[in-house]
C-alpha positions in Angstrom: 21.4 -1.3 -25.9 19.3 -0.2 -22.9 15.6 0.2 -23.6 14.1 3.5 -22.8 11.3 3.6 -20.2 7.9 4.1 -21.8 5.3 5.4 -19.4 2.5 4.6 -21.8 3.2 0.8 -21.5 5.0 0.7 -18.1 1.9 -0.6 -16.3 0.3 -2.6 -19.2 -1.0 -6.0 -18.0 -2.8 -7.1 -21.2 -2.9 -10.8 -21.8 -2.1 -11.5 -18.1 -4.3 -13.4 -15.7 -4.6 -12.1 -12.1 -6.2 -13.7 -9.0 -7.4 -11.4 -6.2 -8.5 -12.9 -2.9 -11.0 -10.9 -0.8 -11.8 -9.1 -4.0 -15.5 -8.6 -3.4 -15.2 -5.4 -1.5 -12.8 -2.8 0.0 -9.2 -2.8 -1.0 -9.5 -6.1 -2.9 -12.4 -4.7 -5.0 -10.4 -1.6 -5.9 -7.4 -3.6 -6.8 -9.5 -5.9 -9.0 -10.8 -2.9 -10.9 -7.3 -1.4 -11.3 -5.8 -4.7 -12.6 -8.7 -5.1 -15.1 -8.4 -1.5 -16.3 -4.7 -2.2 -16.8 -5.6 -5.0 -19.2 -5.6 -8.2 -17.0 -8.2 -10.9 -16.9 -9.1 -10.8 -13.2 -10.5 -13.8 -11.1 -12.0 -12.5 -7.9 -12.1 -15.0 -5.0 -14.2 -14.1 -2.0 -15.9 -16.1 0.7 -19.0 -13.9 0.0 -20.2 -15.3 -3.4 -22.5 -12.4 -4.1 -19.8 -9.8 -3.5 -17.4 -11.7 -5.8 -20.0 -12.0 -8.6 -21.2 -8.4 -8.2 -17.6 -7.1 -8.5 -16.9 -9.3 -11.5 -20.2 -8.2 -13.2 -19.4 -4.5 -12.6 -15.9 -5.0 -14.2 -17.4 -6.9 -17.2 -19.9 -4.1 -17.7 -16.9 -1.8 -18.4 -16.0 -4.0 -21.3 -13.2 -5.6 -19.3 -12.6 -9.2 -18.3 -13.4 -10.8 -14.9 -15.0 -13.7 -13.2 -16.1 -14.2 -9.5 -15.8 -17.4 -7.5 -16.8 -18.2 -3.9 -13.7 -19.5 -2.1 -12.7 -20.0 1.5 -8.9 -19.5 1.4 -8.5 -21.7 4.4 -9.7 -24.7 2.3 -6.8 -25.9 0.1 -9.1 -27.9 -2.1 -11.2 -24.9 -2.9 -8.2 -22.7 -3.5 -6.6 -25.3 -5.8 -9.8 -25.7 -7.9 -10.3 -21.9 -8.2 -6.7 -21.1 -9.2 -6.8 -24.0 -11.8 -9.9 -22.3 -13.2 -8.1 -19.0 -13.4 -5.1 -20.7 -15.1 -7.4 -22.4 -17.6 -8.6 -19.1 -19.0 -5.4 -18.3 -20.8 -3.2 -21.3 -19.8 -1.2 -19.1 -17.5 -1.3 -17.4 -14.2 0.7 -14.1 -13.9 -0.5 -12.3 -10.8 -1.8 -13.3 -7.3 -3.0 -10.6 -4.9 -3.2 -12.2 -1.4 -5.7 -9.7 0.1 -8.2 -11.6 2.1 -8.0 -11.1 5.8 -9.9 -10.7 9.1 -9.4 -9.0 12.4 -10.7 -9.8 15.9 -9.9 -6.8 18.0 -9.8 -8.0 21.6 -7.5 -7.6 24.5 -4.9 -10.4 24.6 -6.1 -11.7 28.0 -9.6 -12.0 26.6 -8.8 -13.5 23.2 -9.8 -17.1 23.0 -7.5 -19.7 21.4 -10.4 -20.3 18.9 -10.3 -16.7 17.9 -6.5 -16.6 17.7 -6.5 -19.7 15.5 -9.3 -18.3 13.2 -7.2 -15.2 12.5 -4.0 -17.2 12.0 -5.9 -19.6 9.6 -7.1 -16.8 7.4 -4.3 -14.2 7.6 -1.3 -16.5 7.5 -2.2 -20.0 6.6 -4.7 -18.9 3.9 -2.1 -16.6 2.4 0.5 -19.4 2.3 -2.0 -21.8 0.7 -2.9 -19.3 -2.0 0.8 -18.4 -2.7 1.9 -22.0 -2.8 -0.9 -23.0 -5.1 -0.3 -20.1 -7.5 3.5 -20.7 -7.4 3.1 -24.2 -8.7 1.7 -22.7 -12.0 4.1 -19.8 -12.0 7.1 -22.1 -11.6 6.0 -24.2 -14.6 5.8 -21.1 -16.8 8.9 -19.4 -15.3 7.4 -16.1 -14.2 4.9 -14.5 -11.9 4.2 -11.8 -9.4 2.6 -12.2 -5.9 1.6 -9.2 -3.8 0.6 -9.9 -0.2 -1.4 -7.5 1.9 0.4 -7.0 5.2 -0.3 -3.9 7.3 1.4 -1.1 9.2 0.5 -3.3 12.1 2.9 -5.9 10.8 5.7 -3.3 11.0 4.8 -1.7 14.3 3.2 -2.6 17.7 0.1 -0.5 17.1 -1.1 0.7 20.5 -4.4 2.5 19.9 -6.4 -0.6 20.7 -5.7 -4.3 21.2 -5.4 -6.3 18.0 -2.7 -8.9 18.9 -3.7 -11.7 16.5 -4.0 -9.3 13.5 -0.6 -7.7 14.4 1.1 -11.0 14.8 -0.2 -12.5 11.5 0.6 -9.4 9.5 4.1 -9.4 10.9 4.4 -13.0 9.8 3.2 -12.1 6.3 6.1 -9.6 6.1 8.6 -12.3 6.7 6.7 -14.9 4.7 7.0 -12.4 1.8 10.8 -12.2 2.3 11.2 -16.0 2.5 9.1 -16.8 -0.5 10.8 -14.1 -2.5 14.2 -15.8 -1.9 12.9 -19.3 -2.5 11.1 -18.5 -5.7 13.5 -16.0 -7.2 15.3 -18.7 -9.3 11.9 -19.2 -11.0 11.6 -15.5 -11.8 8.6 -15.2 -9.4 8.6 -11.9 -7.5 7.0 -11.8 -4.1 6.3 -8.4 -2.5 3.8 -7.0 0.0 2.0 -3.8 0.8 1.5 -2.4 4.3 -1.5 -0.1 4.3 -2.5 2.2 7.0 -6.1 2.5 8.1 -8.2 2.5 4.9 -11.8 3.7 4.9 -13.6 0.4 4.1 -16.1 -1.9 5.9 -13.1 -3.7 7.3 -12.6 -0.9 9.9 -16.3 0.1 10.1 -16.3 -0.4 13.9 -13.3 2.0 14.3 -14.8 4.6 12.0 -17.8 4.7 14.3 -15.5 6.1 17.0 -14.9 9.8 16.2 -12.3 10.3 18.9 -10.3 7.3 17.6 -10.5 8.5 14.0 -9.1 11.9 15.1 -6.3 10.2 17.0 -5.4 8.2 13.9 -5.3 11.4 11.9 -3.2 13.1 14.5 -0.5 10.4 14.4 -0.5 10.3 10.6 1.8 13.0 9.1 -0.4 13.4 6.0 -3.3 13.9 8.4 -6.0 11.5 7.1 -7.0 8.0 6.6 -6.4 6.3 3.3 -9.1 5.4 0.7 -9.0 2.3 -1.4 -7.9 4.3 -4.5 -4.8 5.3 -2.5 -3.6 1.7 -2.4 -4.1 0.5 -6.0 -1.3 2.3 -7.7 1.3 0.6 -5.6 -0.2 -2.8 -6.3 -0.3 -2.3 -10.0 3.3 -1.0 -9.9 4.5 -4.1 -8.0 2.7 -6.4 -10.5 4.1 -4.6 -13.6 7.3 -4.9 -15.5 8.3 -1.6 -14.0 9.0 -3.4 -10.7 10.9 -6.2 -12.4 13.9 -5.9 -10.1 11.8 -5.6 -6.9 11.2 -8.7 -4.7 11.0 -9.4 -1.0 10.0 -5.9 -0.3 7.1 -4.6 1.9 5.9 -1.2 0.8 4.2 0.9 3.4 1.3 3.0 2.2 0.8 4.8 5.4 0.8 8.6 5.0 4.1 8.7 6.8 3.0 6.8 9.9 6.0 4.5 10.0 8.5 7.3 9.3 8.1 8.8 12.8 
């Protein structure tokens, strides 16, 4: 007998443990709140300790469950220790949101190899370290959901300004998502990604300070605006939930129609 869809419980994450990297501000912070409000215990990892703790404290003040930890996702030892702490809370790890990332917006001919490597180390290698570390726990329990933060720049060439290292790493995250989804599917671990458009956070603060650029972005976005963090969280909660139990290896654009053109 086929079970009926119940919208009241479709996105229920009670008794689940979620890790959110880069959860101290911006999209990551909004996602951390959304997962906690859906019932999950949320462990916020951020290189900025005060941001991680502040977000966790704000979630706890709502009567929800969170903790904040300072972690550099480039450091495998730090990641391993932090994810073990998350696992120890309920002896399980259900969700990983790979959200931490950086951008160095320079022309390709002016971008140093040091800057290139820095972006690759955070946006690609860091994502892999976190995913692999989380998957070791998920494989043991036979379930889990990983959501990587890619970008519309991982699915297009951009063009409004040079951002080659970011675009390249986000494109790599799209295919990393596919590859891990296939590898870990036998263990009932789903791996998906989101590809946001420009989101009004501190991450794009230098761009927001350029009114002509902002208007150009709006003009090439069919819905005619930039996104806000709250525009992103619903898709993430959906991909983490049982409602997406047959979705893996997928990158979901959240882009106001940008990629449809």
